[in-house]
Every structure is written in structure tokens, then in C-alpha cells.
N, C-alpha and C positions, 0 to 999 in steps of 0.2 A: 520225413520218411513216409507219412501217410499219403502225400501227393504221389510219390513214386508207386506205392502199392496200388493206388487207384488206377494209375495208368496201366499197370501190369494186368490188373483184373478187368479193365474196361476198354479193350480195343474197340474202336468205334468205326462203323460204316454208316456214313450219313448221306442220305439222298440230297442232291443239290438241285437238279432240274432235268427237264427234257429239252433237248435241242434238235432242231431240224437242220440238216445240211443237205447239199445237193445229192449226195449218194445214199443217205439213210436218215433215220430218226434214232437218236441216242438217248439213253438214260445215263445221267452223270452222277457219280458218287465221289465222296472224299473219305479216305481211310486214314485214321490216326491210331497209333498204338505204340506199345513198347513190349519187347520180348528179349529176354536174356541180356538186358542192359543196352539194347539197341532201340532207339526211338525212330519211328518212321512215319512218314506221311506220303500219301499217293492220291492221284486222281485216276479214276477208272471210268471209262465211257464204254457202254455196251450197246451195240446195234440191236434194237428190239427184235428185228427179224431173226438175228442169230440166236436170240433167246426163245424163238418160236412163239412170240406174241405179236399182236398187231395193234395199231393205234385205236381201234374200236373197242378194245377191252378196257376193263376198269383200271384206273391209275394204280390202285393197290396191287392188282395182279401183275401189271407191267413192272412196277418197282420190285416186287418180291422175286419174280422170275429173273429179272436182270441182275439184282443183287446177288442171288444165289450163283448165277453163272459167272459174274465178275469176281466174286470171292474165290470160287473154285479155281478159276484160271490164275488169279493173283497168287494164291497159295502154292500152285504147282509151277509157277514161272521160274525160270532160271535166268539170272542176270549175269552180265559180263562186265567186269570193271574195265573202263576205257584206258586206264594206264596213266602214267605220269611223264609222258614224253616232253612236256613243256618245262619241267623243273630243271 
């Protein structure tokens, strides 16, 4: 039971890395947690320009701004279930 309680109380957002792609530079995060009996994991990539930071700023500032933006959007996202057509 204590492991379950720790997951409930300790939803985690962990910084993974910065990646450069053709179109932009992204800060990448991994999210793990549990809420109301549902365990979840997710990967979030945030375009640093969308977070209004640039590559010349400190890494701490980039990570902080991107994490705040990523979690805000993750929490407000609405997902659609694809369905069970194949069953």
C-alpha cells in the first residue's frame, strides 16, 4: 500500500534532454503518475520558441519555462479514444 500512496503523492515530471530537429529545438520531458486509480506515463516535447525562450538562455530557465508550458497544456488536453473497431 505504501508504494501506491507514494505514486499518488509523487506525480513526476522529469527532464530528459534537449533535441534539435529541422523545424525547431525541443525540451523533452517524461511524465509519470497516478490519479484516482489511473496510472499514466507520457512524453512531452516543447518547442522552446513556443515557450518564449531561446537557446542562448540558461539551461535552468529553458527547462523551467518549457516544463511549466508543457504541464499546463498536458493538464488541459482533451483526449479521444480511438475505439475498438478491430475487435
